[in-house]
N, C-alpha and C positions, 0 to 999 in steps of 0.2 A: 693512682695505683689501686688495683683492687688485690687483697691478701685474704686467701681461704684457710682456715685452720680447724681442723678435725679436733673437737674438745675431748669427746669421748665417744665410744662405740659399745653398743651392748648387744651380744650375740643371743638369739633363742632358736628355738627347734627350727622354725619356718619364717623367721624374720629377723631384721635387724635394726636397731634405733642408733642413728647417728646424730650426736649434737656438733652444730657447725657453727663457727664464727666468721663472719663476713667484715672485713674492715676495709673502708675505703678512705684512702688517703691521699690528699692533695697537699699543696704548698703552705696553705693555710688552715686546714680543717682536717678532721678526722671523725668518721661515722662508723659506728659499729652495730652491726644486726646480729642476732642469733637466730639459728633456723635448726629444726629438727627433720631429719630424714627418716622416714619409715618406709623399709624395704622388704615387701613379703616376696620370700624367696620359696614359698611352699606351692606356687603356681607355675607349673612349667610351660614354655611356651607352646602354643597351639594345643592346648589342653585345658581341661577343666581340674579343679581341686578334687581329690580323691574323697575329701570328707568337708564338710561345712563348718566344723567346730573352730580348726585353726583360723579360718579366715574371719569369723565371727569374734574369736577372740582378740585377733589383730584389731578389728575394727574399735572393739572395746578399749584397747589400749591407746589407739590414736585418740579417741574422745578423751579419755582420762588425761593425757598430756595437754589436750587444747584446753581444756577446763582448767588445769593446774597452770599453764604457762602463758596461755593467749587470750583467755575469754574477756578480760579486762580491756583489750586492746581491739583494734581493726585488723587485726592479722588473719590473713585468709589461709584456709586449707586448700593446697593445690594438690591435684591428684593427676599423676601422670600414668599413662597405659602405654603399652608398646605399639 
């Protein structure tokens, strides 16, 4: 069984950061993974951002979280675009 739990959500002007916990349970085992989702909301569909600073600050925030929480492991950064 897979259980997904939202641990925390931080709202910013043009992006949202979600801390998610994934628990994989079987009859004899439980594995827990932590994930962060960075959702840039300032980029509208079929358009380009009006200013470059918000996306640059967003990238800086992603790098900060990666260095703080993931750089010592083999955790990848996954990018999903529409």
